[in-house]
C-alpha positions in Angstrom: 0.1 -0.2 0.0 1.0 3.4 -0.6 2.6 5.6 2.5 3.3 9.1 1.6 2.9 10.6 5.3 6.7 11.7 6.0 6.8 12.5 2.0 8.3 16.1 2.0 7.7 18.9 -0.8 11.4 18.6 -2.1 11.3 14.6 -2.6 11.0 12.2 -5.7 8.6 9.7 -4.8 9.4 6.6 -6.1 6.3 4.1 -6.2 5.6 0.6 -7.7 3.3 -0.5 -10.2 3.1 -4.2 -9.9 0.5 -4.4 -13.1 0.8 -6.9 -15.9 -2.5 -7.8 -17.0 -2.3 -5.1 -20.2 0.5 -7.9 -21.2 0.2 -9.6 -24.7 2.4 -12.3 -24.8 3.8 -12.8 -21.2 2.6 -12.3 -17.5 5.3 -10.9 -15.0 6.2 -7.7 -14.9 3.5 -7.7 -12.2 7.5 -9.2 -10.2 9.1 -5.7 -11.0 9.2 -3.3 -8.6 10.2 -6.0 -5.4 12.9 -7.2 -7.5 14.1 -3.8 -8.4 14.3 -2.5 -4.9 16.0 -5.7 -4.2 18.6 -5.2 -6.7 19.0 -1.8 -5.5 20.0 -2.5 -2.1 21.5 -5.5 -2.7 25.5 -5.4 -0.9 27.2 -5.8 -4.6 26.7 -2.0 -5.2 26.3 1.0 -3.1 24.1 4.4 -3.6 26.2 6.7 -5.2 25.5 7.9 -8.7 27.7 8.5 -10.9 27.2 12.1 -10.5 28.5 12.3 -7.4 25.2 11.9 -5.6 24.4 9.7 -2.2 21.0 8.6 -2.5 21.3 7.0 0.8 21.5 10.4 2.0 17.9 11.1 1.4 16.1 13.4 -1.7 13.7 10.8 -2.4 11.1 8.1 -0.8 9.5 4.9 -1.7 6.2 4.8 -0.8 5.8 1.5 -1.6 3.3 -0.2 -4.2 0.1 0.8 -5.6 -3.2 -1.8 -4.1 -5.1 -3.6 -7.3 -8.2 -4.3 -5.3 -10.0 -4.5 -8.8 -8.3 -5.1 -12.1 -11.2 -3.6 -14.1 -10.5 -0.4 -12.1 -6.7 -1.1 -12.3 -5.9 2.9 -14.4 -7.9 4.5 -12.2 -6.2 3.5 -9.1 -3.0 4.2 -11.1 -4.3 8.0 -12.1 -5.7 8.1 -8.5 -2.8 7.2 -6.8 -0.2 9.8 -9.2 -2.7 12.7 -8.8 -2.5 12.1 -4.6 1.1 12.3 -4.6 1.3 15.4 -6.5 -0.3 16.7 -3.3 3.2 16.3 -1.2 5.6 16.1 -5.0 5.4 16.7 -8.1 8.0 14.3 -9.1 7.3 10.5 -9.7 9.1 7.6 -10.2 7.0 4.8 -11.1 8.5 1.1 -11.2 6.2 -1.1 -13.9 4.3 -3.2 -14.7 4.5 -3.2 -18.3 3.8 -0.1 -20.1 0.2 0.5 -19.8 0.7 1.7 -17.0 1.8 5.1 -19.0 -1.1 6.0 -20.4 -3.1 6.9 -16.8 0.3 8.1 -15.3 0.5 10.4 -18.4 -3.6 11.8 -17.2 -1.9 12.5 -14.0 1.0 14.0 -15.2 -1.0 16.7 -17.6 -2.6 18.4 -15.0 0.3 19.8 -13.5 2.5 20.0 -16.2 0.1 21.0 -19.6 3.1 21.6 -21.5 4.9 18.2 -21.0 7.5 16.5 -23.2 7.8 12.7 -23.6 10.9 10.7 -24.0 10.1 7.7 -24.6 13.1 5.0 -24.5 11.7 1.9 -26.0 11.9 -1.2 -29.0 8.6 -0.9 -29.6 6.6 2.4 -30.4 2.9 1.1 -29.0 0.9 3.4 -30.9 -1.3 1.0 -32.1 -5.3 1.6 -32.5 -5.6 -1.4 -30.6 -3.9 -4.8 -30.6 -6.5 -7.7 -30.8 -9.4 -5.8 -30.1 -8.3 -4.3 -26.8 -7.1 -0.3 -26.6 -5.9 -0.2 -23.5 -2.9 -2.9 -24.4 0.7 -2.4 -23.5 1.0 -1.7 -27.1 -1.1 1.2 -27.2 -0.4 3.7 -24.2 0.9 6.4 -26.8 -1.6 6.4 -29.0 -4.0 6.9 -25.6 -1.8 9.7 -24.6 -1.7 11.5 -28.1 -5.3 11.3 -28.5 -6.1 13.0 -25.8 -3.0 15.3 -26.1 -1.5 14.1 -22.8 1.6 15.9 -23.8 2.9 18.7 -26.2 5.7 16.4 -27.7 6.7 13.4 -27.8 10.0 11.4 -28.9 11.2 7.7 -29.5 14.2 6.9 -29.0 15.6 3.1 -29.5 13.1 2.1 -32.4 13.1 -1.2 -34.1 10.0 -2.7 -34.6 7.7 -0.7 -35.8 4.9 -1.5 -38.6 3.5 0.5 -41.2 -0.3 1.0 -38.7 2.3 2.4 -36.5 4.5 4.4 -39.0 1.1 6.1 -39.5 0.3 6.9 -36.1 3.4 8.5 -35.3 2.7 10.8 -38.7 -1.1 11.3 -37.8 0.0 12.3 -34.0 3.6 14.0 -34.4 5.8 11.9 -33.1 9.6 11.9 -33.5 10.7 7.9 -34.1 14.4 7.7 -34.1 14.7 4.2 -35.4 18.1 2.4 -34.2 18.8 1.4 -38.0 19.3 4.8 -38.9 22.7 4.9 -37.0 24.4 6.8 -34.5 21.8 8.2 -31.6 20.3 11.5 -31.6 21.1 14.6 -30.0 18.2 15.3 -28.0 17.2 19.1 -27.8 14.7 18.8 -25.3 13.5 22.1 -23.0 10.4 22.4 -20.6 9.0 19.7 -18.5 10.7 16.7 -19.6 9.1 13.1 -18.4 10.6 9.6 -19.6 9.1 6.7 -20.4 11.9 4.0 -20.0 11.1 0.2 -21.6 13.7 -2.0 -20.2 13.9 -3.7 -24.4 14.7 -0.8 -25.3 18.3 -2.4 -24.5 19.6 -5.4 -26.7 18.6 -8.5 -25.0 22.4 -9.4 -24.3 22.3 -6.7 -21.8 18.9 -7.0 -20.7 17.8 -10.3 -21.6 15.3 -10.3 -18.5 11.9 -9.1 -20.3 9.1 -10.6 -22.4 9.7 -9.7 -25.8 13.5 -10.2 -27.3 14.5 -7.5 -30.2 18.1 -7.3 -31.0 19.8 -4.9 -32.2 19.0 -2.4 -29.1 21.1 0.3 -27.1 23.6 -0.6 -24.9 24.0 -0.1 -21.0 26.5 2.8 -21.5 23.7 4.6 -24.0 20.9 4.5 -22.4 23.4 5.8 -19.2 24.3 8.5 -21.1 20.4 9.6 -22.1 20.0 9.4 -19.3 22.5 11.9 -17.1 23.0 14.2 -20.3 18.9 14.7 -21.1 18.9 18.4 -21.4 15.3 20.3 -19.7 13.6 19.8 -16.5 13.0 15.9 -15.6 10.1 15.9 -13.9 9.3 12.0 -13.4 9.9 8.6 -15.2 8.4 5.2 -15.0 10.8 2.0 -15.5 8.7 -0.8 -17.3 8.5 -4.3 -18.9 11.6 -5.9 -16.9 9.9 -9.4 -16.7 12.1 -11.3 -13.4 10.6 -14.4 -14.5 13.0 -13.9 -17.8 16.0 -13.0 -15.8 19.5 -15.4 -15.7 21.1 -14.9 -12.6 19.5 -11.4 -11.9 21.1 -9.5 -14.2 18.5 -7.6 -15.3 17.6 -6.5 -12.4 20.5 -5.4 -11.8 21.1 -2.9 -14.8 17.4 -1.2 -13.8 18.9 -0.9 -10.0 21.6 1.2 -12.0 19.3 3.0 -14.2 16.6 3.7 -11.6 19.7 5.4 -9.5 20.9 7.1 -12.2 17.1 8.6 -12.8 17.4 9.6 -9.2 20.7 11.3 -9.4 20.0 13.4 -12.6 16.3 14.1 -11.0 18.2 15.4 -7.4 21.2 17.4 -9.2 18.1 18.7 -12.0 20.7 19.6 -13.9 22.3 17.1 -17.2 26.1 15.9 -17.2 28.7 17.9 -18.9 30.8 15.8 -21.7 
């Protein structure tokens, strides 16, 4: 259950959203929040970020997991939880869960940040109008987000499996798609409030095999860290989704997820990008 009683306005809230009922292929991401926490506190590492911030010193608070009493009202529960956290702080990192959770999160964020830019790191655009008749599949959240104009700008990086339909959707919504086949990672020019939606399968399976959908040809861990650490604009929130512990040999992907979480926290606490 989420407990934000001790959360301060200058802290970042970290909340678990153990929901994977909209997964199209395999279940398992609902187990991710607890595994990411275990990896984060593992004695094999420490709590310092690469920009010299000691996360053990504060600046953030883990408020626990969302509790789902009715799966039919899961999106309402997620939106209400993020909205309630905004009464304490307007900076939240969500640990999913499948990527469908981005839609209700963005419904809450749009109330506070009408000029929001979304940066999505992902192998898939997740822009289907529907998948097998399901408009709330984890393959569809950004179609819903852009339909409702919950973001002023959307940029996708890491894409390497886009269908003709999703390409049409990207053009329809004005989504800026940077495909891996285009070569070097783009020089992102972002400004204003920025929200990072990070699907673990943006990474090549060699670096993060603990995902449901293997898609070779992705980014390295260092490339993703580079994007996080040098991200321009005011990073006001993030989600870390689609980690599937049931497909994770030796917990390696869990450690990668914890590393990314640490660097996202460090970037948000510093509130400025690292310099090259």
